[in-house]
C-alpha positions as CSV (number, residue, x, y, z in Angstrom):
1,M,-82.5,-112.1,0.6
2,S,-83.9,-112.1,-2.9
3,K,-82.5,-114.2,-5.7
4,E,-81.6,-111.1,-7.7
5,I,-79.2,-109.9,-4.9
6,V,-77.6,-113.3,-4.7
7,Y,-77.2,-113.4,-8.5
8,V,-75.7,-109.8,-8.5
9,A,-73.3,-110.8,-5.7
10,M,-72.2,-113.9,-7.6
11,E,-71.5,-111.9,-10.8
12,L,-69.6,-109.2,-8.9
13,W,-67.4,-111.8,-7.2
14,G,-67.0,-113.6,-10.5
15,G,-65.9,-110.3,-12.1
16,I,-63.4,-109.6,-9.3
17,F,-62.0,-113.1,-9.7
18,C,-61.6,-112.7,-13.5
19,L,-60.0,-109.4,-13.0
20,V,-57.4,-110.8,-10.5
21,I,-56.5,-113.8,-12.7
22,A,-56.4,-111.5,-15.7
23,F,-53.6,-109.5,-14.1
24,C,-51.9,-112.7,-13.1
25,S,-51.8,-113.7,-16.7
26,E,-50.7,-110.2,-17.6
27,V,-47.5,-110.6,-15.6
28,L,-46.6,-113.7,-17.7
29,W,-47.4,-111.8,-20.9
30,R,-45.3,-108.8,-19.9
31,N,-42.4,-111.2,-19.2
32,K,-42.9,-112.5,-22.8
33,K,-43.6,-116.1,-21.5
34,T,-47.1,-116.4,-22.9
35,S,-49.7,-115.0,-25.3
36,P,-51.6,-111.7,-24.5
37,H,-55.0,-113.3,-25.6
38,P,-55.8,-115.0,-22.2
39,F,-55.3,-111.6,-20.5
40,V,-57.7,-109.9,-22.9
41,M,-60.2,-112.7,-22.6
42,L,-60.3,-112.6,-18.8
43,L,-60.4,-108.8,-18.8
44,C,-63.4,-108.9,-21.2
45,A,-65.1,-111.6,-19.0
46,A,-64.7,-109.4,-15.9
47,C,-66.1,-106.3,-17.8
48,M,-69.0,-108.5,-19.0
49,L,-69.9,-109.6,-15.4
50,F,-69.6,-106.1,-14.0
51,A,-71.9,-104.8,-16.8
52,D,-74.4,-107.6,-16.3
53,S,-74.5,-107.1,-12.5
54,T,-75.1,-103.4,-13.0
55,A,-78.0,-104.2,-15.4
56,W,-79.5,-106.5,-12.7
57,F,-78.9,-104.0,-9.9
58,Y,-80.8,-101.2,-11.8
59,R,-83.5,-103.6,-13.2
60,G,-86.9,-101.9,-12.9
61,A,-85.4,-98.8,-11.3
62,E,-87.1,-95.5,-12.1
63,G,-85.1,-93.2,-14.4
64,A,-82.5,-95.9,-15.1
65,Q,-83.3,-96.5,-18.7
66,K,-80.0,-95.2,-20.1
67,I,-77.9,-97.1,-17.6
68,L,-79.8,-100.3,-18.3
69,K,-79.5,-99.9,-22.0
70,I,-75.8,-99.3,-21.9
71,S,-75.0,-101.9,-19.3
72,N,-77.0,-104.7,-21.0
73,S,-75.4,-103.8,-24.4
74,L,-71.9,-103.8,-22.9
75,A,-72.6,-107.2,-21.3
76,F,-73.4,-108.6,-24.7
77,F,-70.5,-106.8,-26.3
78,F,-67.8,-108.0,-23.8
79,E,-69.1,-111.5,-24.0
80,Q,-68.5,-111.5,-27.8
81,A,-65.1,-109.7,-27.2
82,A,-64.1,-112.5,-24.8
83,L,-65.1,-115.1,-27.4
84,L,-63.0,-113.3,-30.1
85,S,-60.0,-113.3,-27.8
86,F,-60.4,-117.1,-27.2
87,T,-60.7,-117.6,-31.0
88,L,-57.4,-115.8,-31.6
89,Y,-55.8,-117.7,-28.7
90,L,-56.9,-121.1,-30.0
91,C,-55.9,-120.4,-33.6
92,D,-52.5,-119.2,-32.5
93,T,-52.0,-122.2,-30.2
94,V,-52.8,-124.8,-32.9
95,K,-51.3,-122.7,-35.7
96,L,-54.4,-122.9,-37.8
97,A,-53.4,-123.2,-41.4
98,K,-56.9,-122.8,-43.0
99,R,-57.3,-119.1,-43.2
100,G,-60.9,-119.5,-44.6
101,I,-62.1,-121.1,-41.4
102,F,-60.2,-118.4,-39.4
103,W,-61.9,-115.5,-41.2
104,A,-65.3,-117.3,-40.9
105,L,-64.8,-117.4,-37.1
106,V,-63.8,-113.7,-37.0
107,G,-66.6,-112.8,-39.4
108,C,-69.3,-114.4,-37.1
109,N,-67.7,-112.6,-34.1
110,L,-67.6,-109.2,-35.7
111,A,-71.2,-109.6,-36.8
112,D,-72.2,-110.2,-33.2
113,L,-70.1,-107.3,-32.0
114,A,-71.9,-105.1,-34.6
115,F,-75.3,-106.3,-33.3
116,C,-74.3,-105.3,-29.8
117,I,-73.3,-101.8,-30.8
118,I,-76.5,-101.3,-32.8
119,T,-78.5,-102.3,-29.8
120,I,-77.2,-99.2,-27.9
121,F,-79.2,-97.1,-30.4
122,V,-82.1,-99.4,-31.5
123,P,-83.8,-102.3,-29.6
124,F,-82.2,-105.0,-31.8
125,I,-81.2,-107.7,-29.2
126,F,-83.4,-106.5,-26.4
127,Y,-85.8,-103.7,-25.4
128,L,-86.9,-102.1,-22.1
129,D,-90.5,-101.7,-21.2
130,E,-92.0,-98.7,-19.5
131,A,-91.1,-100.1,-16.1
132,N,-87.5,-100.5,-17.2
133,F,-87.6,-104.3,-17.3
134,Y,-85.4,-106.2,-19.8
135,H,-87.1,-108.2,-22.6
136,R,-85.5,-110.0,-25.5
137,N,-86.2,-109.1,-29.1
138,P,-87.0,-112.6,-30.3
139,Y,-85.5,-112.0,-33.8
140,G,-82.4,-110.1,-32.9
141,F,-81.6,-112.3,-29.9
142,A,-82.1,-115.4,-32.1
143,L,-79.8,-114.0,-34.8
144,L,-77.1,-113.2,-32.2
145,S,-77.4,-116.6,-30.7
146,S,-77.2,-118.3,-34.1
147,F,-73.9,-116.6,-35.0
148,S,-72.5,-117.4,-31.5
149,L,-73.5,-121.1,-31.8
150,L,-72.1,-121.3,-35.3
151,Q,-68.8,-119.8,-34.1
152,E,-68.7,-122.2,-31.1
153,M,-69.3,-125.2,-33.3
154,L,-66.5,-124.2,-35.6
155,L,-64.2,-123.7,-32.5
156,L,-65.3,-127.2,-31.3
157,T,-64.4,-128.7,-34.7
158,I,-61.0,-127.1,-34.7
159,T,-60.2,-128.2,-31.1
160,L,-61.2,-131.8,-31.8
161,K,-59.4,-131.9,-35.2
162,E,-56.2,-130.3,-33.9
163,R,-56.2,-132.0,-30.5
164,R,-52.8,-133.6,-31.1
165,K,-51.2,-130.2,-31.1
166,L,-52.4,-129.6,-27.6
167,E,-51.4,-131.1,-24.3
168,R,-54.1,-133.3,-22.7
169,S,-55.0,-130.8,-19.9
170,Q,-55.0,-127.9,-22.4
171,F,-57.3,-129.8,-24.7
172,I,-59.8,-130.5,-21.9
173,S,-59.8,-126.9,-20.6
174,M,-60.3,-125.5,-24.2
175,L,-63.1,-128.1,-24.8
176,L,-64.9,-127.0,-21.6
177,I,-64.6,-123.3,-22.4
178,I,-66.4,-124.0,-25.7
179,V,-68.9,-126.7,-24.6
180,L,-70.2,-125.1,-21.3
181,P,-71.1,-121.7,-22.7
182,C,-72.4,-123.3,-25.9
183,A,-74.7,-125.6,-23.9
184,A,-75.8,-122.7,-21.7
185,T,-76.5,-120.5,-24.8
186,A,-78.6,-123.3,-26.3
187,V,-80.6,-123.8,-23.0
188,Q,-81.0,-120.0,-22.5
189,T,-82.6,-119.7,-25.9
190,F,-85.6,-121.5,-24.4
191,I,-85.4,-120.5,-20.7
192,Y,-85.9,-116.8,-19.8
193,G,-84.4,-115.4,-16.7
194,Y,-80.9,-115.6,-15.3
195,S,-77.9,-115.5,-17.6
196,L,-76.8,-119.1,-17.7
197,A,-74.1,-118.3,-20.3
198,N,-72.4,-116.0,-17.9
199,I,-72.3,-118.6,-15.1
200,A,-70.9,-121.2,-17.6
201,I,-68.3,-118.7,-18.8
202,V,-67.0,-118.1,-15.3
203,I,-66.8,-121.8,-14.4
204,S,-65.0,-122.6,-17.7
205,L,-62.6,-119.7,-17.2
206,I,-61.7,-120.9,-13.7
207,I,-60.8,-124.3,-15.2
208,F,-59.0,-122.6,-18.1
209,F,-56.9,-120.4,-15.7
210,I,-55.9,-123.3,-13.5
211,D,-54.6,-125.2,-16.5
212,F,-53.1,-122.1,-18.0
213,L,-51.2,-121.4,-14.8
214,Y,-50.1,-125.0,-14.4
215,S,-48.9,-125.2,-18.1
216,N,-46.8,-122.0,-17.7
217,V,-45.3,-123.2,-14.4
218,M,-44.3,-126.5,-16.2
219,M,-43.0,-124.6,-19.2
220,V,-40.8,-122.4,-16.9
221,A,-39.5,-125.6,-15.1
222,R,-38.7,-127.2,-18.5
223,Q,-36.9,-124.0,-19.6
224,D,-34.8,-124.0,-16.4
225,V,-33.8,-127.6,-17.0
226,T,-32.9,-126.8,-20.6
227,I,-30.8,-123.7,-19.5
228,K,-29.0,-125.8,-16.9
229,V,-28.2,-128.5,-19.5
230,Q,-27.0,-125.8,-22.0
231,K,-24.8,-124.2,-19.3
232,D,-23.3,-127.6,-18.4
233,K,-22.7,-128.3,-22.0
234,L,-21.1,-124.9,-22.6
235,R,-18.8,-125.3,-19.6
236,D,-17.8,-128.7,-20.9
237,L,-17.0,-127.3,-24.3
238,Q,-15.0,-124.5,-22.8
239,T,-12.9,-126.9,-20.8
240,K,-12.3,-129.2,-23.8
241,I,-11.3,-126.2,-26.0
242,A,-9.0,-124.7,-23.4
243,L,-7.3,-128.0,-22.5
244,S,-6.9,-128.9,-26.2
245,Q,-4.7,-125.8,-26.7
246,I,-2.3,-126.9,-24.0
247,K,-0.6,-129.9,-25.5
248,P,2.6,-131.4,-24.2
249,H,4.4,-131.3,-27.6
250,F,3.4,-127.6,-28.1
251,L,4.8,-126.7,-24.6
252,Y,7.9,-128.7,-25.2
253,N,8.7,-127.1,-28.6
254,A,7.8,-123.6,-27.3
255,L,10.1,-123.9,-24.3
256,N,12.9,-125.3,-26.5
257,S,12.5,-122.3,-28.8
258,V,12.6,-119.9,-25.8
259,Y,15.7,-121.7,-24.5
260,A,17.5,-121.5,-27.8
261,L,16.6,-117.8,-28.2
262,C,18.0,-116.9,-24.7
263,G,21.4,-118.0,-25.9
264,I,21.2,-115.6,-28.8
265,D,19.2,-112.7,-27.6
266,V,18.3,-112.5,-23.9
267,E,15.8,-109.7,-24.4
268,K,13.9,-111.5,-27.1
269,G,14.0,-114.7,-25.0
270,R,12.5,-112.8,-22.0
271,K,9.7,-111.4,-24.2
272,A,9.0,-114.9,-25.7
273,L,8.8,-116.3,-22.2
274,V,6.3,-113.5,-21.2
275,D,4.2,-114.3,-24.3
276,L,4.1,-118.0,-23.4
277,S,3.1,-117.2,-19.8
278,D,0.3,-114.8,-21.0
279,Y,-0.9,-117.4,-23.5
280,L,-1.2,-120.1,-20.8
281,R,-2.8,-117.7,-18.4
282,M,-5.5,-116.6,-20.9
283,N,-6.1,-120.2,-21.9
284,I,-6.8,-121.3,-18.3
285,S,-9.0,-118.2,-17.6
286,S,-11.1,-118.9,-20.7
287,I,-12.5,-122.0,-18.9
288,E,-14.5,-119.9,-16.5
289,S,-15.7,-117.5,-19.3
290,T,-19.5,-118.0,-19.8
291,H,-20.0,-114.8,-21.8
292,A,-18.7,-113.4,-25.1
293,V,-15.5,-111.4,-24.9
294,P,-14.4,-108.4,-27.0
295,F,-12.8,-109.3,-30.3
296,S,-9.7,-107.2,-29.4
297,K,-9.1,-109.7,-26.5
298,E,-9.5,-112.7,-28.7
299,L,-7.2,-111.1,-31.3
300,S,-4.5,-110.4,-28.7
301,Y,-4.7,-114.1,-27.6
302,A,-4.2,-115.3,-31.2
303,K,-1.2,-112.9,-31.6
304,L,0.4,-114.4,-28.5
305,Y,0.1,-117.9,-30.1
306,L,1.4,-116.7,-33.4
307,A,4.3,-114.9,-31.7
308,I,5.3,-118.2,-30.1
309,E,4.9,-120.1,-33.4
310,A,7.0,-117.5,-35.2
311,L,9.9,-118.4,-32.9
312,R,9.7,-122.0,-34.2
313,F,9.2,-121.1,-37.8
314,P,10.9,-117.7,-38.3
315,K,11.4,-118.1,-42.1
316,K,8.2,-120.1,-42.9
317,L,5.3,-118.1,-41.4
318,R,4.1,-114.7,-42.6
319,I,1.2,-113.0,-40.8
320,R,-1.1,-110.4,-42.2
321,Y,-3.9,-108.4,-40.5
322,D,-6.8,-106.6,-42.1
323,I,-8.9,-105.5,-39.1
324,Q,-11.6,-103.2,-40.3
325,T,-13.7,-103.3,-37.1
326,E,-13.3,-104.5,-33.5
327,S,-16.6,-103.2,-32.1
328,F,-18.1,-106.7,-31.4
329,S,-17.8,-109.6,-29.1
330,L,-17.5,-113.4,-29.6
331,P,-17.1,-116.5,-27.4
332,A,-13.6,-116.9,-25.9
333,L,-11.3,-119.2,-27.8
334,T,-13.3,-119.4,-31.0
335,M,-10.8,-117.8,-33.4
336,Q,-7.6,-119.3,-31.9
337,P,-8.3,-123.0,-32.8
338,L,-8.8,-121.8,-36.4
339,V,-5.5,-120.0,-36.3
340,E,-3.8,-123.1,-34.9
341,N,-5.3,-125.3,-37.6
342,A,-4.1,-122.8,-40.3
343,V,-0.5,-123.0,-38.9
344,K,-0.3,-126.7,-38.0
345,H,-2.3,-128.3,-40.8
346,G,-2.0,-125.6,-43.4
347,I,1.3,-123.8,-43.6
348,C,3.5,-126.2,-41.8
349,A,2.2,-129.1,-43.9
350,T,4.0,-127.8,-46.9
351,A,7.6,-127.2,-47.7
352,K,7.2,-123.6,-48.9
353,E,6.7,-120.4,-47.0
354,G,3.1,-119.6,-46.2
355,T,0.9,-116.6,-45.3
356,L,-1.8,-116.6,-42.6
357,S,-4.3,-113.7,-42.9
358,I,-6.8,-112.6,-40.2
359,S,-9.4,-110.1,-41.2
360,T,-12.7,-108.6,-40.0
361,R,-15.5,-106.6,-41.6
362,E,-18.9,-105.3,-40.8
363,E,-22.0,-106.3,-42.9
364,A,-25.5,-104.9,-42.6
365,D,-26.7,-107.6,-40.2
366,C,-23.5,-109.3,-38.9
367,F,-19.8,-109.2,-38.3
368,L,-17.4,-111.5,-40.2
369,V,-14.1,-112.8,-38.9
370,T,-12.0,-114.6,-41.6
371,V,-8.9,-116.8,-41.0
372,Q,-7.2,-117.7,-44.2
373,D,-4.0,-119.6,-45.2
374,D,-2.4,-120.5,-48.5
375,G,-1.1,-123.9,-47.1
376,A,-1.8,-127.5,-47.9
377,G,-5.6,-127.4,-47.8
378,F,-7.7,-130.5,-47.5
379,D,-10.6,-132.4,-48.9
380,T,-13.6,-131.0,-46.9
381,E,-15.9,-134.0,-47.5
382,R,-13.2,-136.4,-46.2
383,F,-12.4,-134.2,-43.3
384,F,-15.9,-133.9,-42.0
385,A,-16.4,-137.6,-42.5
386,E,-13.6,-138.3,-39.9
387,R,-15.8,-137.3,-36.9
388,Q,-13.3,-138.5,-34.3
389,S,-10.3,-136.6,-35.6
390,E,-8.8,-134.0,-33.3
391,S,-9.3,-131.1,-35.7
392,H,-12.9,-132.1,-36.5
393,I,-13.8,-132.3,-32.7
394,G,-12.2,-128.8,-32.2
395,I,-14.2,-127.3,-35.1
396,R,-17.4,-128.9,-33.9
397,N,-16.8,-127.5,-30.4
398,V,-16.2,-124.0,-31.8
399,R,-19.4,-124.3,-33.9
400,E,-21.5,-125.4,-30.9
401,R,-20.2,-122.6,-28.7
402,L,-20.9,-120.0,-31.4
403,Q,-24.4,-121.3,-31.7
404,L,-25.0,-121.4,-27.9
405,L,-23.6,-118.0,-27.0
406,C,-24.5,-115.7,-29.8
407,N,-26.3,-117.7,-32.5
408,G,-23.2,-117.5,-34.7
409,T,-22.0,-119.8,-37.5
410,L,-18.7,-121.1,-38.8
411,Q,-18.2,-121.9,-42.5
412,I,-15.0,-123.6,-43.8
413,A,-13.9,-123.8,-47.4
414,S,-10.7,-125.6,-48.5
415,E,-9.0,-126.8,-51.6
416,T,-6.1,-129.2,-51.7
417,G,-2.8,-127.4,-52.5
418,K,-4.4,-124.0,-52.4
419,G,-5.3,-123.4,-48.7
420,T,-8.2,-123.0,-46.4
421,T,-10.7,-120.2,-45.5
422,A,-12.7,-120.2,-42.3
423,V,-15.4,-117.5,-41.8
424,I,-17.1,-116.8,-38.5
425,S,-20.4,-115.0,-38.9
426,L,-21.8,-113.2,-35.8
427,P,-25.3,-111.7,-36.0
428,K,-25.3,-108.1,-34.7
429,A,-28.1,-108.9,-32.2
430,G,-25.8,-111.5,-30.5
431,A,-22.3,-110.1,-31.3
432,V,-22.4,-106.6,-30.0
């Protein structure tokens, strides 16, 4: 068995291996868990090896000049395309800030790609003799190698300088993918024969893929842990919020109001008891809610609470609604704590009659829910400084749940003696 056949077989198996691992990385890319550049780099490496093995197979064959010219040119072209993909991947990974260096790298690569295309039409990098054997053009090949070595030296400098932005295994694999082909290219400039650069590229890509796969497996594992922690945190917040709404003094006062009402109007007393029952049932069911609920459901829950409070303060509490849209969702029990604060700490904290307003409106990129009262108001700086107060903990829990479930925000503005305004902002991407 000749050395040429062994070499062709090695390149074919190397190409098949690169093709297989390219599509493995493509699965990760399609699932939006990684960059597309490794897939393109591995695909280009596979095409390079297939093209070079074709050139070796037809080497010296009669009537194969066109096949040899195209296959050799494509081998050079895909080698430079793989290097360009690696350049883009490295610059993206380290978030290279110096655009001048980036464009210098891309410029070197585009120059080499242009040389490869020119070679299809004129013998710039190589030429074929009358017997269809490959020979280097000393000037064109030297120019191509010079640009490649310059690019690889720049890549090596970037990798060493930005190594703190890379994990240790990632740094080593990237270093090898630069150093091995670079060393092979330098040696190949003086040694004529087999493509040492291609062999070095395959070895470095195998190491790169092993690290790439390992890094992604570890990343997915870390994401799973993070998701589990967030779910546990969310469930804890849900439980705290739901239980915070069921207070002994609230139940005691509500039941006393229902009892007194039954002596005056049995029908109204029965309805009040149904409202209290629905309120408690919805409160408990919210503990198991891990998804956003329609605004209409959250509004009905707030109305149940306000109906019960209206029994206790029939001449003190006025309620107004300005609901311009209900076509969105939000985390369960995010509006109700704001309503309770408006009644308990706003309107009921003054001697005068007060108004509580609930409104919604749609903006270009979000939905807004506003809970406003004209009650006592408070000093916001002092309020948020009291981190252990019941109201502050409730507001903090609401904010965390808004952020976790739909990337929403809660803004509170208040002025002593004039009232409080709480605004929930829900991005349309997370609220609908």
